[in-house]
C-alpha positions as CSV (number, residue, x, y, z in Angstrom):
1,M,18.6,-3.3,21.7
2,L,16.2,-5.7,23.2
3,P,16.1,-5.3,27.2
4,P,18.7,-8.1,29.0
5,E,17.3,-11.1,29.3
6,R,17.0,-12.2,32.9
7,S,19.1,-15.4,34.7
8,D,15.5,-17.2,35.3
9,H,15.3,-17.8,31.9
10,P,15.7,-21.1,30.8
11,A,18.1,-22.2,28.4
12,Q,18.0,-19.5,26.4
13,L,19.5,-17.1,29.2
14,E,22.4,-19.8,29.8
15,R,23.6,-19.2,25.8
16,D,22.2,-17.0,23.3
17,A,20.9,-19.1,20.6
18,Q,22.1,-18.6,17.4
19,P,21.4,-20.5,14.1
20,V,23.2,-24.2,14.1
21,N,22.4,-26.8,11.1
22,G,19.4,-24.9,9.9
23,D,17.6,-25.4,13.4
24,L,14.7,-23.2,12.6
25,W,13.2,-22.7,15.7
26,T,16.8,-21.2,17.4
27,Q,17.0,-18.5,14.4
28,L,13.6,-17.8,15.1
29,W,14.2,-16.7,18.7
30,S,18.4,-15.9,18.6
31,K,19.1,-12.1,20.3
32,E,19.8,-11.0,16.5
33,N,16.3,-12.1,14.9
34,R,14.2,-10.5,17.9
35,R,16.1,-7.1,17.9
36,Q,15.3,-6.9,14.2
37,A,11.9,-7.8,14.7
38,L,11.5,-5.2,17.6
39,K,12.7,-2.6,15.6
40,R,10.6,-3.1,12.6
41,V,7.6,-3.0,14.6
42,E,8.6,0.1,16.7
43,A,9.6,1.9,13.0
44,N,6.0,0.8,11.6
45,K,4.0,2.2,13.9
46,G,0.5,1.2,14.0
47,A,-2.8,1.0,16.1
48,P,-3.0,-1.4,19.4
49,G,-4.4,-4.9,19.1
50,I,-7.2,-5.6,21.4
51,D,-4.9,-5.3,24.7
52,S,-4.6,-1.6,23.9
53,M,-1.0,-1.8,24.5
54,S,1.3,0.9,21.9
55,T,4.3,-0.1,19.8
56,D,6.1,2.6,22.7
57,D,5.1,0.0,25.4
58,L,6.6,-3.3,24.1
59,R,9.7,-2.6,24.5
60,P,9.7,-2.1,28.1
61,W,6.9,-4.8,28.5
62,L,9.5,-7.4,26.9
63,G,12.3,-6.0,29.2
64,E,9.8,-7.4,32.2
65,H,7.8,-10.3,30.6
66,W,10.3,-12.0,27.7
67,P,11.4,-14.8,29.9
68,K,7.5,-15.9,30.6
69,L,6.9,-15.2,26.8
70,Y,9.8,-17.3,26.1
71,R,8.7,-20.3,28.2
72,S,5.1,-20.0,26.8
73,L,6.5,-20.1,23.4
74,E,9.1,-23.3,24.2
75,D,6.3,-25.2,26.0
76,G,3.7,-24.8,23.1
77,T,1.3,-23.0,25.8
78,Y,1.7,-19.7,23.7
79,R,-1.5,-18.1,22.1
80,P,-1.8,-15.4,20.0
81,Q,-4.9,-13.1,20.8
82,P,-7.6,-12.6,18.3
83,V,-7.2,-9.5,16.4
84,R,-9.1,-6.2,16.1
85,Q,-11.0,-5.9,13.3
86,V,-10.8,-2.6,11.5
87,T,-12.5,-1.7,8.5
88,I,-11.4,0.8,5.8
89,P,-12.9,2.2,2.8
90,K,-11.0,1.1,-0.7
91,P,-10.7,3.3,-3.3
92,D,-13.4,1.9,-5.5
93,G,-15.8,2.5,-3.2
94,G,-16.0,-1.0,-1.1
95,K,-14.3,-1.7,2.3
96,R,-11.5,-3.6,2.9
97,T,-11.0,-5.4,6.4
98,L,-8.2,-5.5,8.5
99,G,-6.6,-7.3,11.6
100,V,-4.9,-5.4,13.6
101,Q,-2.9,-7.8,16.2
102,T,-1.6,-6.9,19.3
103,V,2.0,-5.4,19.2
104,V,3.6,-8.4,20.8
105,D,2.0,-10.9,18.1
106,R,3.2,-8.4,16.0
107,M,6.6,-9.1,16.9
108,I,6.6,-12.7,17.0
109,S,4.8,-12.6,13.3
110,Q,7.1,-10.2,12.2
111,A,10.4,-12.7,13.7
112,L,8.4,-15.7,11.8
113,A,8.3,-13.4,8.3
114,Q,11.8,-12.5,8.8
115,V,13.3,-16.7,9.0
116,L,10.7,-17.9,6.7
117,T,11.8,-15.3,3.9
118,P,15.2,-16.7,3.1
119,I,13.7,-20.2,2.7
120,F,10.5,-19.3,0.7
121,D,11.4,-15.7,-1.6
122,P,14.3,-17.6,-3.6
123,E,12.4,-19.7,-5.4
124,F,9.0,-17.4,-6.1
125,S,8.4,-16.6,-9.3
126,E,10.6,-14.0,-10.9
127,C,7.0,-12.9,-12.5
128,S,5.9,-12.3,-8.8
129,F,6.8,-8.9,-7.3
130,G,4.8,-8.3,-4.1
131,Y,6.0,-7.8,-0.3
132,R,9.4,-9.2,-1.4
133,P,13.0,-7.7,-0.9
134,G,14.3,-6.2,-3.6
135,R,11.5,-6.2,-5.6
136,S,8.7,-3.2,-6.3
137,A,5.5,-2.5,-8.0
138,H,7.3,0.3,-10.3
139,Q,9.2,-3.3,-11.4
140,A,5.9,-5.1,-11.9
141,V,4.9,-1.9,-14.0
142,A,8.2,-2.0,-15.8
143,S,7.4,-5.8,-16.6
144,A,4.4,-5.3,-17.9
145,Q,5.4,-2.7,-20.1
146,G,7.5,-4.8,-21.4
147,Y,5.2,-7.2,-22.2
148,V,3.3,-4.7,-24.4
149,A,6.4,-3.3,-26.1
150,D,6.6,-6.9,-27.3
151,G,2.9,-7.0,-28.7
152,Y,1.4,-8.8,-26.0
153,R,-1.2,-6.1,-26.0
154,W,-4.8,-8.2,-24.8
155,V,-4.5,-8.3,-21.0
156,V,-6.2,-10.6,-18.7
157,D,-7.4,-9.1,-15.1
158,V,-8.0,-11.7,-12.8
159,D,-9.6,-10.5,-9.7
160,L,-9.5,-12.8,-6.3
161,E,-12.6,-12.2,-4.5
162,R,-11.6,-11.2,-0.6
163,F,-8.3,-13.1,-1.3
164,F,-7.0,-12.9,2.1
165,D,-10.4,-13.5,3.4
166,R,-10.6,-16.8,2.1
167,V,-7.5,-18.8,2.4
168,Q,-8.1,-22.1,3.3
169,H,-5.8,-22.8,6.7
170,D,-5.2,-26.8,5.9
171,A,-4.2,-25.8,2.0
172,L,-1.9,-23.0,3.0
173,M,-0.2,-25.2,5.9
174,A,0.1,-27.6,3.6
175,R,2.7,-25.3,0.9
176,V,4.6,-24.4,3.7
177,A,5.1,-27.7,5.2
178,R,7.0,-28.3,1.8
179,K,9.9,-26.2,3.1
180,V,9.2,-25.7,6.8
181,K,9.9,-29.4,8.7
182,D,10.3,-27.9,12.5
183,K,7.0,-28.7,13.7
184,R,7.1,-26.3,16.5
185,V,7.5,-23.6,14.0
186,L,4.3,-25.0,11.7
187,K,2.3,-24.9,14.7
188,L,3.0,-21.4,16.0
189,I,2.1,-20.2,12.4
190,R,-1.2,-22.6,12.1
191,K,-2.1,-20.8,15.9
192,F,-1.5,-17.2,13.9
193,L,-4.5,-18.4,11.6
194,D,-6.5,-20.1,14.2
195,A,-6.2,-16.5,16.2
196,G,-9.7,-15.5,15.7
197,I,-11.1,-11.7,15.1
198,M,-12.6,-9.7,17.8
199,V,-15.9,-8.0,16.8
200,D,-17.3,-5.1,19.1
201,G,-16.2,-7.2,21.9
202,I,-17.1,-10.7,20.8
203,K,-14.8,-13.1,19.4
204,Q,-15.1,-14.8,16.3
205,A,-13.7,-18.1,14.8
206,S,-11.1,-18.0,12.0
207,V,-12.1,-21.0,10.0
208,E,-10.0,-19.4,7.2
209,G,-8.3,-16.4,5.6
210,T,-5.2,-14.9,6.7
211,P,-5.4,-10.9,8.8
212,Q,-4.7,-8.1,6.7
213,G,-2.0,-6.4,8.3
214,S,-0.1,-9.0,10.2
215,P,3.7,-8.9,8.8
216,L,3.5,-12.6,8.0
217,S,0.1,-12.1,6.3
218,P,2.5,-11.3,3.2
219,L,4.5,-13.8,2.4
220,L,1.9,-16.3,3.1
221,S,-0.3,-14.9,0.4
222,N,2.9,-15.8,-1.7
223,I,2.9,-19.1,-0.6
224,M,-0.5,-19.9,-1.8
225,L,-0.1,-18.1,-5.0
226,D,3.3,-19.9,-5.5
227,D,1.2,-22.4,-7.4
228,L,-0.5,-20.2,-9.6
229,D,2.7,-18.8,-10.6
230,R,4.2,-22.2,-11.4
231,E,1.0,-23.0,-13.4
232,L,1.5,-20.1,-15.4
233,E,4.8,-20.3,-16.3
234,S,4.3,-23.8,-17.3
235,R,2.2,-22.4,-19.9
236,G,4.5,-20.4,-20.6
237,H,3.0,-17.2,-20.2
238,R,3.7,-13.5,-19.6
239,F,1.8,-12.4,-16.7
240,V,2.6,-10.2,-13.7
241,R,1.5,-10.6,-9.9
242,Y,1.9,-8.2,-7.1
243,A,0.1,-10.1,-4.3
244,D,-3.4,-10.9,-5.5
245,D,-2.9,-8.4,-7.9
246,I,-2.9,-10.5,-11.2
247,R,-2.1,-9.6,-15.3
248,I,-1.5,-12.0,-18.0
249,F,-0.2,-10.9,-21.3
250,L,-1.8,-12.3,-24.3
251,R,-1.0,-11.7,-28.4
252,S,-5.1,-12.2,-29.3
253,K,-8.0,-11.3,-27.5
254,R,-9.5,-14.7,-28.4
255,A,-6.3,-16.5,-26.5
256,A,-6.9,-14.0,-23.5
257,T,-10.6,-15.4,-23.2
258,R,-9.5,-18.6,-23.0
259,V,-6.4,-18.4,-20.1
260,L,-9.3,-16.5,-18.2
261,D,-11.3,-19.4,-18.5
262,G,-8.6,-21.6,-17.4
263,V,-7.1,-19.8,-14.9
264,T,-10.0,-19.4,-13.2
265,E,-11.0,-23.2,-13.1
266,F,-7.5,-23.7,-11.3
267,V,-7.5,-21.1,-8.8
268,E,-11.2,-22.2,-8.0
269,H,-10.5,-26.3,-8.0
270,R,-6.4,-26.5,-6.7
271,L,-6.0,-22.9,-5.1
272,K,-10.2,-23.4,-3.2
273,L,-10.1,-19.5,-3.9
274,K,-12.6,-17.6,-5.6
275,V,-12.8,-15.8,-8.7
276,N,-14.7,-12.7,-8.8
277,V,-16.2,-13.2,-12.2
278,E,-17.8,-9.6,-12.3
279,K,-14.8,-7.5,-12.1
280,S,-12.4,-10.2,-13.8
281,K,-12.2,-9.3,-17.1
282,V,-10.2,-9.6,-20.7
283,T,-9.1,-6.0,-22.1
284,T,-6.9,-4.5,-24.2
285,S,-3.2,-3.2,-22.7
286,A,-4.5,0.6,-23.4
287,K,-7.1,0.3,-20.8
288,A,-5.5,-2.2,-18.4
289,V,-4.4,-0.2,-15.1
290,L,-2.1,-2.0,-13.1
291,L,-1.0,-0.7,-9.6
292,G,-2.5,2.4,-10.3
293,F,-0.7,2.8,-13.4
294,G,-1.7,2.3,-17.3
295,F,-0.2,2.4,-20.6
296,Y,-0.3,4.7,-23.5
297,F,1.1,4.6,-27.1
298,G,3.1,7.7,-28.1
299,S,6.1,8.6,-30.6
300,G,6.3,4.5,-31.4
301,Q,7.0,3.6,-27.9
302,V,4.7,2.5,-24.9
303,K,4.3,4.9,-22.0
304,I,3.2,4.9,-18.7
305,R,0.3,7.1,-17.4
306,V,-1.6,7.4,-14.4
307,A,-4.6,5.5,-14.1
308,P,-7.9,7.8,-14.3
309,A,-9.2,6.1,-10.9
310,A,-5.8,7.3,-9.3
311,I,-5.6,10.8,-10.4
312,E,-9.3,11.4,-9.0
313,R,-8.2,9.9,-5.8
314,F,-5.3,12.5,-5.7
315,K,-7.7,15.1,-6.7
316,M,-10.4,13.7,-3.9
317,R,-7.4,14.7,-1.2
318,I,-6.2,18.2,-2.5
319,R,-10.1,19.3,-2.6
320,T,-10.0,18.2,1.2
321,L,-6.5,20.1,1.7
322,T,-7.9,23.4,-0.2
323,G,-11.8,23.4,1.5
324,R,-12.3,26.9,1.2
325,N,-13.5,26.1,5.0
326,W,-10.8,24.8,6.7
327,G,-9.6,27.5,9.1
328,V,-5.8,26.9,8.9
329,S,-3.0,29.4,7.2
330,M,-1.8,29.4,3.9
331,R,1.4,28.8,5.0
332,Y,0.2,25.5,7.0
333,R,-1.9,24.5,3.8
334,I,1.0,24.7,1.7
335,S,3.3,22.7,3.9
336,R,0.2,20.0,4.2
337,L,0.0,20.2,0.6
338,N,3.5,19.8,-0.3
339,R,4.0,16.5,1.8
340,Y,1.2,15.1,0.3
341,I,2.4,15.8,-3.3
342,S,5.7,14.3,-2.9
343,S,4.9,11.6,-1.8
344,W,1.9,11.3,-4.2
345,M,4.7,11.7,-7.0
346,A,7.5,9.5,-5.5
347,Y,5.4,7.1,-5.9
348,F,3.5,8.0,-9.4
349,R,7.2,9.2,-10.6
350,I,7.6,6.9,-13.4
351,A,4.8,8.0,-15.6
352,D,5.6,10.0,-19.0
353,T,2.6,12.5,-18.5
354,P,4.6,15.9,-18.0
355,N,0.9,17.5,-19.4
356,V,-1.4,16.1,-17.1
357,F,0.7,16.8,-14.2
358,G,0.6,20.7,-15.3
359,N,-2.7,20.2,-15.9
360,L,-3.3,19.3,-12.6
361,D,-1.0,22.1,-11.2
362,G,-3.6,24.4,-13.3
363,W,-6.3,23.0,-11.4
364,L,-4.4,23.2,-7.9
365,R,-3.5,27.0,-8.0
366,R,-7.0,27.7,-8.6
367,R,-8.3,26.3,-5.9
368,L,-5.6,28.0,-3.8
369,R,-7.2,31.4,-5.6
370,Q,-10.5,30.8,-4.3
371,V,-9.7,29.6,-0.6
372,Y,-7.8,32.8,-0.7
373,W,-11.2,35.0,-2.0
374,K,-13.2,32.8,0.4
375,Q,-11.0,34.2,3.3
376,W,-10.9,38.1,1.8
377,K,-14.6,37.9,2.4
378,N,-15.8,41.3,1.8
379,I,-15.6,43.9,-0.8
380,R,-13.3,46.4,0.8
381,T,-10.6,43.7,1.8
382,R,-11.0,42.1,-1.6
383,R,-10.3,45.7,-3.5
384,A,-6.9,46.3,-1.1
385,R,-5.9,42.8,-1.8
386,L,-5.8,42.9,-5.1
387,I,-4.4,46.5,-5.3
388,S,-1.5,45.6,-2.9
389,L,-1.0,42.8,-5.3
390,G,-0.3,44.7,-8.4
391,I,-4.0,45.6,-9.9
392,R,-4.8,48.5,-10.8
393,V,-7.1,50.6,-8.9
394,D,-10.1,50.7,-10.9
395,K,-9.7,46.6,-12.2
396,A,-10.0,46.2,-7.8
397,R,-12.7,48.0,-7.7
398,Y,-14.8,46.5,-10.3
399,W,-13.6,42.8,-9.7
400,G,-13.6,43.4,-6.3
401,A,-17.4,44.0,-5.9
402,S,-18.3,41.3,-8.2
403,S,-21.0,38.6,-7.4
404,K,-19.5,35.7,-8.9
405,G,-18.3,32.3,-7.0
406,P,-15.3,31.9,-5.3
407,W,-14.4,29.1,-8.2
408,R,-15.9,31.3,-11.1
409,L,-13.4,34.1,-10.2
410,A,-10.6,31.6,-9.4
411,N,-10.3,31.4,-12.8
412,T,-10.5,34.9,-13.9
413,Y,-7.5,36.6,-15.7
414,V,-7.4,39.5,-12.6
415,L,-6.6,36.3,-9.8
416,S,-4.6,34.6,-12.1
417,I,-2.1,37.6,-12.6
418,A,-2.6,39.1,-8.5
419,L,-1.9,35.1,-7.7
420,S,0.1,34.1,-10.6
421,N,2.5,31.1,-10.5
422,A,5.3,32.7,-9.0
423,Y,3.2,34.0,-6.3
424,W,2.5,30.5,-5.4
425,T,6.5,29.3,-5.9
426,D,7.1,32.3,-3.7
427,T,5.2,31.1,-1.2
428,G,6.9,27.7,-1.0
429,L,3.9,25.7,-3.4
430,E,5.7,23.0,-4.7
431,G,4.3,22.1,-7.7
432,I,3.5,18.7,-9.4
433,K,4.8,19.1,-12.6
434,S,8.3,19.9,-11.3
435,T,8.1,17.9,-8.2
436,W,8.0,15.2,-11.2
437,S,10.8,16.6,-13.0
438,R,12.8,16.5,-10.0
439,L,11.9,13.1,-8.8
440,K,12.5,11.6,-12.7
441,S,15.8,12.8,-13.0
442,T,17.4,11.1,-9.8
């Protein structure tokens, strides 16, 4: 619950506002909408903004300052604080810039998103899947799979260059104003767009773009790109869009090339955005990648696979968790591995590649065997451990004294028998393939 409002609160304290006749401003500050926004921000956690206030501090702060905050919102004097700029690595080796709002601004942005979503979302394209209630990445991949199965096996991959950084505020606000007529709501949205960015303690103006990380940003991106969806629909194209991830499916390479040129012109001239010509391309469905997935043909069907880049990112994380120099117990290491494997497989469970997951299992167990070999350190300990694990004394003496490195030895039959698949199952390791099988069946 939100903290109780005090008696010096204007109008809002006298009667808690409820939605009346589509009054958007009233809906925005209703007790229920504020309560939901606060709970969502608290649940999402997240780093503090430039004021260093954490999500744990937000509820007590509102208990003391809500009346004053509401008055500033009512009289139009409220000013969102600049977002704190954070740079994180991208899977392709580049960098992505996120804007971390203060938790107070985050709650207000969340409240805005909650009242605006029912206005815009019902009329968004059926081919748009990103950041929408009741829609998911898995649905987007399934839709693309259906297009490929229907014979649309040439794919236009449209890459929008720094989309969230390039959205023009006037163009975006014009699209929001098509459905939102309350000027107070429009002005508040504009203030968030104009809030600026704090870089190394210096505020920089934000003349374009929407900060990634804001609860409002995904909805605004869908509003901005809805015109593109409608254009593609009017041309009769089969396509999938997940935020700024766009794939269009055609029957021929010639048609796909023509569509890429047409979409590029529309995006750059009508939406005033920039298409990355180096990354945008025409490719076959067998090579196309969407949201970490790809497609392949087997038994006369179009099936789903995990994209090679996604597998490599998975292996990079596993390498970290199975590092030989990480001085933790095997029990703790396995608990961390299980947690990561479960979360990764929860997303990639729709893939039809049991052999790939089985191979990853073998690679993971080899990584763990070399960890043990390194921990055993000396010849005497290695011999004793091999014997305790059921290896014949002569074999244990021979392999315990081997000068081969841990990675090579981890692939020998002796360590494969000593630290068998059953051994790792008994220690609690959740296999990749078995996790896939369990999640696939649910």
